[in-house]
N, C-alpha and C positions, 0 to 999 in steps of 0.2 A: 425328288426331294424338295426342289423349289416350289413345286405345286403344293406339297404338304404344308409348307410354310405359309403360302398364300391362303390356304384353307383355314389354318389356325388363326391367322390374322383376321380373316373375314369373320370367323366365329367370335373372336373377341369384340369386334366392332358391332356385330349383331346383338351380342349379349348386353353390351353397354347401352345400345340404343333401346333394347327391350326394357331395361330398367328405367330409362329416362321416360319412355312413353308411358309405362305403367304408373310412374309417379305423378303424371299429369291427371288432374281431376276430370271426370267425364262431364259432358254438357249437362246432364241431369243433375249432377252434384253441384255444378256451378249455379244452376237455376235455384236449387234448394237453398244454397248458401245465400244467394241474392234475396230470396224471400225472407229468410231469417233477419237479414240486414234491414229490409224494409219494415218488418215488424218492430224492430228495435227503434227505428226512427219515428214510427207512428206512436209508439207507447211513450216515448220521451216527450212527444207533443200532446200527450194525454188524449189522443184520439183512439179511445179504447174500442169502439165499435169497428172501426177500420182495422185495428190491430187484430181483433177477433176474426174478421173476414180473411185477412192475410194468413193467419195461422191455419185457418180451415183450408185455404188454398194450398198451403204446404202439405197438408195431409193428403189432399186429392192428387197433387203432383207426385208425391212419393209413391202412392199406391199405383199410379199409372206407370211410373218409371220402373217399379219393382217387377212389373209384368214382363218388361223387356230384359232386365238383367239385375243382378244383386248389386245394390249400391253400397251397403254397409255389411261388414262382417258381424257375427253374432254379438260380440262384445260392444261394438260401436252401436249396434241396433238397440241394445238394452239401454245404454246411456242416453242416446238421442231420444228414445221413446219416453223415458222418464222425464227428461228435461222439457220435452214438448208438451206432455200432458200437464206438467206442473205449470208451465207458462200459460197454457190455454185456460186452466182452471182458475189461476190467479187473476188473469185479465177479465174473466167472466164474472168474478165475484165482486159485487159492489162494495162489500165491507172492507176489501183490501185497500191499503193506502197506495198513493202514487209511487212511493219508494218501493213498496213490495212488488208492485206490478213491473216497474222498471227493472228491478233486480232479477225477477223471474225470467223476463224476456231476455235480459242480458246474459243470464246463465245459458239459456237455450241458444242464443246467437254465438256465444263463445264455443259451445260444443260443436256446432256445425262448422265453424271455422277451423277448430282443432282437427276435425276429421278430414276436411278438404284441403287444408293449408300444407304447402310443401316447404315453406320458409318459417319465419317466426310467427307463431300463432298469436291471435289477438289477446289471449289471456295474459301474455307477457306484459301487457301495458299496465297491469295491476301490480307490478313489482314495487314501484315507489310507494303506493298507498299501504301495501302490506308490510314492507320493510320499515317504513316510517312509523307505522302503528307499533311494530315490534320494538323498535328502538325507544320510542316514547314510553311504552309500557315498562321497558327495562329501566329507563331513567326514573320513572315514577317510583319504582321499587327502591332504587338507591336512596331517594330522598324521603321515603316512607309515605308517599301520597297514594293511599289505597284507592281513593275515589278515582283519581286519574288513571291508575293502573287498570281498574276494571273497565273504565270507559275506553281506553286504548286497546285493551284485549278484546273487547266487544267489536271494535272496529276491525281488528285483525281477523276475527272469526267471521265477520260479515263478508269481507272480501274473499276470504279463504273458501267460504261456502259457495260463493258465486263461481269461482274457478274450479271447484272440486270435480264436477262432472267432466270438465275438459282435461283435468289431470289424469283421469282414468283412461283416456285414449292417447295421452301424450307422454306419460311418465311410466317407467317400468313399475310393475305392481309391488315389488319388494321395497323399492324406494318410496313409493307413495304410502305404503303401509307403515313404514318407519316414521315418516313425517306426520301422518295422521295420528299415530299413537302419541306423539309428542304434543300435538295440538290438543288432543283430547285430554291428556294428562294436565296440561296447563290450564285448561278450562275447568276441569273437575276438582283440581286441587289448588284453587286460587289462593286460599289463605297460606298454604305452604310456599307457593311461589313468591309470596311477599317477603319471605326471608331469603335474601339474596345469598348469604353465606352458605346456607345448607343446600341451596339449589343452584349454585353457580355453574356446576357442570351441566345441568339441565338447560340453563339459558344458553351456554356456549354451544351445546349440541343442537339446540333449536335454531340458533343463528346459522350454524353451518349447513343444516338441512335446508333452510329457506334459501340461502345463497346458492346452494347446489341445485335447488329446484329451478331457479331462474337462469342458471348457467347452462343447464342440460340442453334445452332446445337450441342454444346458440352454436352448439357444436355441430358443424356441417359434416357429419359422418355418413359415408355411403353404407349401404346394406353390407354386413360382413360377408354374406355369400357372394356379393358382387366383387368385393375385394379378393376373395378367394379365387374366383374365376379369372380376374385380371392378372393376379400374381402367378397362378398356375399356368395359364396360357402364355403369358409373357415369358415365363421361365423356359417353357418348352421351345418357344420361338428362339430365344437366346441360345439355348443349348444346341438346337438344330443348326442355327447359323454358325456356331462355333465348330460343330462337327463338320459341316460342309466346308468351312474354311480350312480346317485341319486336313481333310481329305484332299482338297485342292492343293494345299501346300506340299503334302506328301507326294501327290502325283507329279507336281512340277519338279520336286526334288529327285524323283526317280528318273524323270525324263532328262534332267540336267546331268545326271551321273554318267549315262552312256556317252553323251556328247563330250564330256571331259575325258573319258577313257579313250575315245576315238581320236581326240586331239593329241593325246599323249602318244 
């Protein structure tokens, strides 16, 4: 029985260790993440030819790494590919402004980090710009300043567009669809949003969704299946120990009874 307990305990330790190892990004993933970071630093310095070369390097390394093992799942692959192609195209287009190039590469950088990060993703850093733009847009509606409302809403949409690909790999699809629907509504029905009284519930819901968006990645939750294994295995071990203790107690009780009878 004791051996069975040890086996169960070992199973629990191995399972937890497996999840911890699996959570660690591979060396190839770390290299790709580093390249995206280098591309962002170069584009911020307006060194576009070098940025182009680094992005090309990313593609080459990814193809090489893919021959060894799969780095992204299909959902991540689609999002990363779109962000990469967009960044490369914008950087190579002379007509694009500096801001457009920086935003495109930033979007790509954030996606790579969202895929490889085990802790707080980089896109969380845009919480203040997004929430500030939202509150200022809301305040502009209260005082009837339509020009400022449109300006701040544009700021919110710009930052939201930058983090949107990252949200696809970081946020549950149902939650993202709800938020995206609210953002789209606010953009398409701007004149209606200027009437605070008739759209107060929409503003409240939008604020709650945005706050929830940035609260979500802060929750350090383990994989539900991991918790199930821990609880199940732990329960078995506890029950087994209790049973062994009970059997030992009963055995001692039986041994003690004949001794008492003999003494009498």
